[in-house]
Wavefront OBJ file of the C-alpha trace (Angstrom):
o trace
v 131.579 78.546 108.955
v 127.965 79.394 109.767
v 126.468 82.827 109.265
v 126.840 85.037 112.329
v 124.849 88.272 112.729
v 124.615 91.015 115.322
v 121.202 90.609 116.936
v 119.846 93.735 118.599
v 117.566 91.763 120.925
v 120.411 89.591 122.198
v 122.789 92.573 122.092
v 125.530 90.319 120.742
v 126.681 88.300 117.749
v 124.688 85.106 117.340
v 124.591 82.225 114.899
v 121.838 82.673 112.328
v 119.145 80.014 112.581
v 116.077 79.318 110.464
v 113.876 76.319 109.825
v 113.496 75.779 106.083
v 112.401 78.942 104.287
v 113.677 82.231 105.697
v 111.015 84.845 106.355
v 112.466 88.353 106.109
v 110.449 91.448 106.969
v 111.880 94.887 106.209
v 110.356 98.044 107.646
v 109.648 100.027 104.508
v 109.280 103.667 103.688
v 106.606 106.167 104.642
v 105.868 107.495 101.167
v 105.726 111.212 101.910
v 108.671 112.320 99.759
v 111.154 111.096 97.169
v 113.453 108.368 98.528
v 117.021 109.379 99.323
v 120.282 107.544 99.893
v 119.577 107.257 103.616
v 116.482 105.191 102.896
v 118.346 103.206 100.260
v 121.074 102.137 102.707
v 118.556 99.895 104.488
v 117.282 98.599 101.138
v 120.812 97.728 100.029
v 121.733 95.802 103.170
v 118.416 93.945 103.209
v 118.997 93.106 99.552
v 122.498 91.755 100.216
v 121.219 89.677 103.147
v 118.537 88.264 100.841
v 121.145 87.521 98.158
v 123.576 85.877 100.591
v 120.850 83.683 102.084
v 119.953 82.659 98.522
v 123.608 81.808 97.960
v 123.645 79.671 101.120
v 120.728 77.666 99.764
v 117.815 79.148 101.684
v 114.493 79.992 100.056
v 113.839 83.574 101.146
v 110.357 85.005 101.573
v 111.002 88.742 101.686
v 108.239 91.223 102.514
v 108.682 94.997 102.695
v 105.804 97.267 103.627
v 104.726 100.619 102.234
v 103.322 103.044 104.798
v 100.785 105.027 102.777
v 98.836 106.446 105.754
v 100.651 109.114 107.729
v 100.280 112.727 108.819
v 103.343 113.675 106.748
v 101.545 112.403 103.652
v 98.319 114.183 104.579
v 100.227 117.419 105.134
v 101.178 117.525 101.435
v 97.590 117.340 100.141
v 96.939 120.350 97.921
v 100.618 121.081 97.373
v 100.102 120.093 93.719
v 96.933 120.280 91.676
v 96.806 116.500 91.315
v 97.257 115.903 95.059
v 93.640 116.258 96.075
v 93.727 113.516 98.707
v 96.164 111.568 100.873
v 96.067 108.611 98.478
v 97.185 110.850 95.577
v 100.320 111.929 97.415
v 101.038 108.378 98.535
v 100.625 106.999 95.024
v 103.094 109.531 93.619
v 105.846 108.673 96.080
v 105.124 104.948 96.040
v 105.851 105.087 92.309
v 109.115 106.994 92.804
v 110.092 104.545 95.538
v 109.571 101.517 93.298
v 111.473 103.240 90.478
v 114.383 103.877 92.847
v 114.380 100.260 93.993
v 114.561 99.013 90.434
v 117.310 101.505 89.627
v 119.365 100.169 92.548
v 119.150 96.616 91.192
v 117.345 95.290 94.277
v 115.826 91.838 94.223
v 112.063 92.131 94.297
v 110.297 91.316 97.537
v 107.633 88.637 97.517
v 105.081 91.386 98.155
v 104.991 95.071 99.131
v 101.909 95.358 101.394
v 100.363 98.775 101.913
v 98.638 99.945 105.076
v 95.483 100.927 103.189
v 95.111 97.312 102.023
v 95.316 95.907 105.549
v 92.907 97.932 107.678
v 90.711 94.828 108.348
v 93.756 92.965 109.718
v 94.707 95.997 111.823
v 91.208 96.112 113.303
v 91.284 92.372 114.038
v 94.643 92.659 115.810
v 93.428 95.634 117.844
v 90.264 93.809 118.902
v 92.328 90.778 119.930
v 94.526 92.941 122.154
v 91.470 94.490 123.820
v 89.926 91.063 124.406
v 93.148 89.774 125.983
v 93.420 92.777 128.297
v 96.457 94.402 126.699
v 94.622 97.386 125.193
v 91.794 99.740 126.103
v 89.476 102.190 124.358
v 89.338 105.887 125.254
v 87.163 108.433 123.434
v 87.203 106.461 120.207
v 90.935 105.737 120.294
v 92.562 102.480 121.403
v 95.832 102.341 123.338
v 98.218 99.523 124.214
v 98.897 99.337 127.950
v 102.674 98.934 128.154
v 102.505 97.845 131.802
v 100.439 94.815 130.795
v 103.312 93.304 128.802
v 105.982 92.142 131.224
v 108.823 92.162 128.703
v 108.186 95.667 127.392
v 111.556 97.348 126.832
v 113.539 94.162 126.114
v 114.677 95.281 122.638
v 115.760 98.810 123.569
v 116.808 97.922 127.146
v 114.574 100.551 128.684
v 112.703 100.576 131.980
v 108.990 101.105 131.384
v 108.701 103.234 134.524
v 111.309 105.659 133.174
v 109.826 106.077 129.702
v 108.571 109.416 128.466
v 105.140 109.883 126.914
v 104.551 108.492 123.427
v 102.302 110.062 120.799
v 100.785 113.481 120.273
v 100.133 115.848 123.201
v 96.324 115.624 122.882
v 96.490 111.861 123.508
v 98.126 112.084 126.900
v 95.015 112.868 128.914
v 93.337 109.737 127.546
v 96.084 107.303 128.506
v 96.432 105.211 131.616
v 100.228 105.484 131.376
v 102.246 108.164 129.557
v 104.173 105.516 127.591
v 101.048 103.782 126.244
v 100.834 103.986 122.460
v 97.957 104.256 120.019
v 96.704 101.245 118.100
v 93.780 103.181 116.661
v 93.369 106.968 116.530
v 89.937 108.542 116.628
v 89.000 110.841 113.739
v 91.549 112.092 111.201
v 94.881 113.882 111.312
v 94.765 116.825 113.692
v 95.069 120.311 112.278
v 98.217 120.879 114.371
v 99.912 117.764 112.986
v 99.004 118.611 109.402
v 100.338 122.131 109.720
v 103.495 120.965 111.506
v 104.527 118.777 108.562
v 103.203 120.962 105.761
v 105.521 122.260 103.047
v 102.971 124.737 101.763
v 100.138 126.967 103.038
v 96.918 124.977 103.333
v 94.822 128.098 103.646
v 91.504 127.823 105.437
v 90.980 124.087 104.870
v 93.538 121.845 106.536
v 93.409 118.233 105.239
v 92.606 115.566 107.791
v 93.380 112.474 105.735
v 91.459 109.289 105.167
v 89.484 107.572 107.936
v 87.871 104.155 108.284
v 84.930 102.801 110.237
v 85.805 100.773 113.323
v 84.028 99.367 116.412
v 85.183 102.527 118.210
v 84.148 105.032 115.561
v 85.803 106.633 112.531
v 89.566 106.775 112.765
v 92.981 105.801 111.472
v 95.509 103.076 112.335
v 98.321 103.797 114.745
v 101.789 103.663 113.224
v 103.192 100.678 115.113
v 100.268 98.287 114.705
v 100.483 98.505 110.931
v 103.742 96.530 110.639
v 102.568 93.807 113.015
v 99.376 93.324 111.015
v 101.126 93.299 107.641
v 104.068 91.092 108.618
v 101.961 88.407 110.302
v 99.427 88.446 107.461
v 102.075 87.594 104.880
v 104.760 85.749 106.860
v 103.063 84.195 109.873
v 103.261 84.832 113.615
v 107.043 84.348 113.888
v 109.558 85.971 111.539
v 113.082 84.695 111.053
v 114.494 88.182 110.479
v 113.060 91.616 111.154
v 115.200 94.360 109.647
v 115.009 98.133 109.863
v 116.900 101.335 110.541
v 118.558 101.801 113.917
v 116.334 104.817 114.583
v 113.325 102.471 114.673
v 114.492 100.352 117.631
v 112.418 102.522 119.953
v 109.569 103.077 119.958
v 108.531 101.410 116.688
v 110.119 97.982 116.954
v 109.721 97.794 120.719
v 106.005 98.373 120.235
v 105.813 95.841 117.415
v 107.198 93.164 119.719
v 104.797 94.024 122.529
v 101.602 94.057 120.477
v 102.543 91.044 118.335
v 103.653 88.764 121.147
v 100.771 89.846 123.360
v 98.314 88.945 120.596
v 99.824 85.633 119.454
v 101.743 84.343 122.459
v 104.601 83.534 120.047
v 108.092 84.974 119.550
v 107.644 87.767 117.021
v 111.115 87.631 115.413
v 114.061 85.280 115.918
v 116.619 87.829 114.763
v 116.570 91.632 114.856
v 119.036 93.347 112.499
v 119.332 97.118 112.538
v 121.121 99.227 109.943
v 123.035 102.293 111.026
v 122.179 105.734 109.716
v 123.710 107.478 106.719
v 125.266 110.812 107.609
v 125.817 113.812 105.380
v 127.426 117.045 106.542
v 127.803 115.520 109.989
v 124.091 114.824 110.497
v 121.660 112.032 109.761
v 120.472 112.281 106.165
v 116.877 113.440 106.406
v 114.207 114.965 104.201
v 113.072 117.161 107.089
v 116.578 118.559 107.654
v 117.158 118.997 103.939
v 120.611 117.351 103.801
v 119.730 114.582 101.399
v 120.603 113.214 97.991
v 117.728 111.539 96.186
v 118.276 108.077 94.772
v 117.521 109.094 91.148
v 119.976 111.999 91.310
v 122.690 109.818 92.838
v 122.176 107.115 90.224
v 122.329 109.678 87.427
v 125.619 111.070 88.703
v 127.366 107.972 90.046
v 125.674 104.942 88.518
v 124.265 101.946 90.338
v 127.589 100.143 90.704
v 129.342 103.013 92.462
v 126.357 103.527 94.780
v 126.297 99.838 95.727
v 130.085 99.741 96.132
v 129.829 102.781 98.396
v 127.310 101.060 100.654
v 129.539 97.972 100.768
v 132.271 100.124 102.293
v 130.860 100.039 105.831
v 129.271 97.496 108.152
v 125.471 97.506 108.126
v 125.253 97.969 111.899
v 127.474 101.087 111.964
v 126.859 104.636 110.829
v 128.226 105.599 107.397
v 129.363 108.994 106.154
v 128.653 110.222 102.642
v 131.614 112.428 101.710
v 133.692 113.226 98.660
v 136.353 110.852 100.008
v 134.037 107.878 100.558
v 132.474 108.357 97.114
v 135.909 108.603 95.495
v 136.951 105.369 97.187
v 133.817 103.624 95.895
v 134.490 104.901 92.378
v 138.078 103.635 92.508
v 137.039 100.204 93.845
v 134.335 99.741 91.215
v 136.716 100.870 88.454
v 139.254 98.236 89.535
v 136.624 95.501 89.560
v 135.037 96.532 86.272
v 138.305 97.080 84.404
v 139.722 93.754 85.556
v 136.524 91.910 84.706
v 136.668 93.350 81.182
v 140.340 92.327 80.804
v 139.574 88.806 82.017
v 136.654 88.410 79.606
v 138.656 89.723 76.647
v 141.574 87.398 77.412
v 139.253 84.447 78.056
v 137.473 84.917 74.726
v 140.660 85.432 72.738
v 142.430 82.780 70.646
v 145.368 83.047 73.048
v 143.374 81.345 75.839
v 144.438 77.721 75.778
v 143.209 74.506 77.373
v 146.675 73.361 78.489
v 147.970 76.704 79.717
v 148.103 76.734 83.513
v 148.788 79.474 86.029
v 148.661 77.874 89.454
v 148.907 81.243 91.191
v 145.775 82.487 89.357
v 143.786 79.355 90.175
v 144.815 79.472 93.825
v 143.830 83.148 93.929
v 140.317 82.286 92.711
v 139.939 79.656 95.441
v 141.297 82.053 98.056
v 138.938 84.818 96.910
v 135.943 82.493 97.229
v 137.008 81.321 100.681
v 137.780 84.834 101.929
v 134.543 86.210 100.480
v 132.453 83.523 102.192
v 134.274 83.988 105.497
v 133.664 87.738 105.366
v 129.987 87.397 104.500
v 129.417 84.846 107.245
v 131.197 87.182 109.651
v 128.194 89.445 110.206
v 127.969 90.391 106.508
v 131.371 92.071 106.458
v 130.958 93.592 103.010
v 134.140 95.637 103.114
v 136.231 92.494 103.562
v 134.112 90.614 101.019
v 134.829 93.351 98.478
v 138.514 93.243 99.431
v 138.547 89.536 98.553
v 137.368 90.386 95.043
v 139.926 93.176 94.790
v 142.670 90.691 95.705
v 141.443 88.558 92.822
v 141.757 91.537 90.464
v 145.459 91.716 91.352
v 145.957 88.048 90.458
v 144.046 88.377 87.180
v 146.014 91.440 86.136
v 149.330 89.766 86.989
v 148.368 86.810 84.809
v 147.231 88.903 81.850
v 150.247 91.228 82.114
v 152.644 88.276 82.218
v 151.149 86.704 79.098
v 150.964 90.019 77.248
v 154.639 90.591 78.046
v 155.729 87.385 76.402
v 156.081 86.655 72.686
v 155.952 83.445 70.756
v 154.042 80.209 71.096
v 154.232 80.087 74.913
v 152.238 83.324 75.239
v 148.967 81.676 76.241
v 146.301 82.600 78.760
v 145.081 80.034 81.285
v 141.560 79.465 79.958
v 140.333 77.539 82.960
v 141.842 79.980 85.456
v 140.328 82.988 83.707
v 136.947 81.291 83.361
v 136.900 80.558 87.083
v 137.882 84.167 87.848
v 135.130 85.568 85.622
v 132.588 83.245 87.227
v 133.728 84.381 90.691
v 133.243 88.036 89.747
v 129.805 87.314 88.323
v 128.641 85.036 91.134
v 130.062 86.856 94.157
v 130.190 90.419 92.878
v 127.111 90.127 90.677
v 124.720 87.673 92.296
v 125.633 88.461 95.918
v 126.752 92.105 95.969
v 124.339 93.031 93.171
v 126.974 94.676 90.975
v 126.217 94.764 87.270
v 129.206 93.516 85.309
v 128.885 93.909 81.564
v 130.966 91.942 79.134
v 132.686 94.145 76.527
v 130.820 92.178 73.867
v 127.507 93.018 75.555
v 128.229 96.693 75.089
v 129.062 96.149 71.424
v 125.738 94.384 70.830
v 123.841 97.131 72.616
v 125.522 99.815 70.532
v 124.908 97.854 67.313
v 121.230 97.527 68.202
v 120.932 101.255 68.849
v 122.544 102.010 65.472
v 120.222 99.578 63.635
v 117.177 101.201 65.260
v 118.473 104.637 64.202
v 118.818 103.456 60.579
v 115.320 101.934 60.698
v 113.896 105.241 61.945
v 115.542 107.048 59.012
v 114.278 104.356 56.618
v 110.730 104.757 57.935
v 110.930 108.523 57.484
v 111.985 107.996 53.842
v 109.040 105.632 53.299
v 106.591 108.104 54.814
v 107.977 110.760 52.447
v 107.413 108.450 49.464
v 111.122 107.846 48.878
v 110.729 104.064 48.575
v 113.893 103.477 46.565
v 115.938 105.284 49.176
v 114.228 103.250 51.910
v 115.096 100.034 50.069
v 118.721 101.112 49.916
v 118.818 101.355 53.721
v 117.268 97.869 54.013
v 119.766 96.413 51.537
v 122.697 98.055 53.296
v 121.647 96.534 56.621
v 121.268 93.103 55.076
v 124.762 93.347 53.593
v 126.234 93.697 57.110
v 124.220 90.795 58.524
v 121.008 92.433 59.768
v 117.812 90.786 58.557
v 114.819 93.151 58.303
v 111.184 92.080 58.386
v 108.379 94.587 57.806
v 105.128 94.004 59.700
v 101.897 95.797 60.598
v 103.533 97.249 63.721
v 106.660 98.390 61.914
v 109.991 96.847 61.052
v 111.778 94.274 63.234
v 115.304 93.000 62.879
v 117.653 90.255 63.970
v 121.377 89.712 63.584
v 122.142 86.814 61.233
l 1 2 3 4 5 6 7 8 9 10 11 12 13 14 15 16 17 18 19 20 21 22 23 24 25 26 27 28 29 30 31 32 33 34 35 36 37 38 39 40 41 42 43 44 45 46 47 48 49 50 51 52 53 54 55 56 57 58 59 60 61 62 63 64 65 66 67 68 69 70 71 72 73 74 75 76 77 78 79 80 81 82 83 84 85 86 87 88 89 90 91 92 93 94 95 96 97 98 99 100 101 102 103 104 105 106 107 108 109 110 111 112 113 114 115 116 117 118 119 120 121 122 123 124 125 126 127 128 129 130 131 132 133 134 135 136 137 138 139 140 141 142 143 144 145 146 147 148 149 150 151 152 153 154 155 156 157 158 159 160 161 162 163 164 165 166 167 168 169 170 171 172 173 174 175 176 177 178 179 180 181 182 183 184 185 186 187 188 189 190 191 192 193 194 195 196 197 198 199 200 201 202 203 204 205 206 207 208 209 210 211 212 213 214 215 216 217 218 219 220 221 222 223 224 225 226 227 228 229 230 231 232 233 234 235 236 237 238 239 240 241 242 243 244 245 246 247 248 249 250 251 252 253 254 255 256 257 258 259 260 261 262 263 264 265 266 267 268 269 270 271 272 273 274 275 276 277 278 279 280 281 282 283 284 285 286 287 288 289 290 291 292 293 294 295 296 297 298 299 300 301 302 303 304 305 306 307 308 309 310 311 312 313 314 315 316 317 318 319 320 321 322 323 324 325 326 327 328 329 330 331 332 333 334 335 336 337 338 339 340 341 342 343 344 345 346 347 348 349 350 351 352 353 354 355 356 357 358 359 360 361 362 363 364 365 366 367 368 369 370 371 372 373 374 375 376 377 378 379 380 381 382 383 384 385 386 387 388 389 390 391 392 393 394 395 396 397 398 399 400 401 402 403 404 405 406 407 408 409 410 411 412 413 414 415 416 417 418 419 420 421 422 423 424 425 426 427 428 429 430 431 432 433 434 435 436 437 438 439 440 441 442 443 444 445 446 447 448 449 450 451 452 453 454 455 456 457 458 459 460 461 462 463 464 465 466 467 468 469 470 471 472 473 474 475 476 477 478 479 480 481 482 483 484 485 486 487 488 489 490 491 492 493 494 495 496 497 498
């Protein structure tokens, strides 16, 4: 079965197609605040798509942008002593964003382009659109003429004549059509915009943000043109997949299509996948509303595996509610997977696992889990059903282990091959594809042993610094007696297990 996805442009399920490498562009975060679970829902589903395409044998070139130029960022200048400029605020939240991504066990993108790195490409794209008659200059700003692009509205299914004005109120008098959008904005952030998004009192001096020289005067990039410039710079004129939140369909992605296809004459993206919003307390999770849970706080309380299992509980294209019930379900599902994985590993590595023991039901369950998992993933990335396939496998594993544990005598043997195949299925499908982090019980023992050795070495070093060399030698000898070899060097002591 081929991979089928729900394509927003086609407004239906379509077979996924790509020639060779898959180019995947994900609309990234505007780094004006700490990332929350609403942002991370898009990251998770993009990550799983990347992982599944890897599993299918594609080479994935994944690019996700960082929007580090925005009035919301500028509005926070001066809020802290070290936020003296827009770039200071952006750098702070870019760092917290990358930390959150790593904490969520996301595969790294090929590159994370930032707007501030791509102003020359933005200017080139804007000039091209002017030269081709799709854009015009007005008082130092440049606007895209939506009536010049015949297919404008094809993604969001809107009639250009019925569209409301885009952009800030002070732009409207400069536009030929109310729905025209800015490619380049003259000067800096307006005082009204900075104050609207501010979380503190700016006092007499309202920040206006960074500006760049352009053929039309000092100014800043428009929001929509940034993604077109960055995506085509790193992935070429036509993307295989463009992914983003459902709230970006219009105007952001509609405008991306118009400016990109007008400039290149090529299809901008073959597939458009949009992720539904995360809701909390009945509303979209949002920093501006205040109903959000930051990624670091959620990871501290729930752990990465519960967070990822939670996201896998709903289809990417639908909305998802964050409630006590949905979290509890995710905790229960992860506990079943983790506990069963541990039981399978312990049985597999025991002396009771035998080469000639055979449980046909267990082996058939592994095959069925693989088939059902693949069918679910190819069915528009149906993660809930994919997870259910793994949960069905947990039932088969537990039945096998319980049956063997309940018997006595020489026939009480685990099916080594069956258990090995089950463990590999958990690790490959749950780990490599769903991004869950299974940990063998023995891995935890080694980690704990290492922590204890380092604690003893710290105590030994303290004794040496105090001149108690005999006592320090006793610690070294005691470690060696239990199979830990110590080697002292200029940078301190190192160890290895013999």
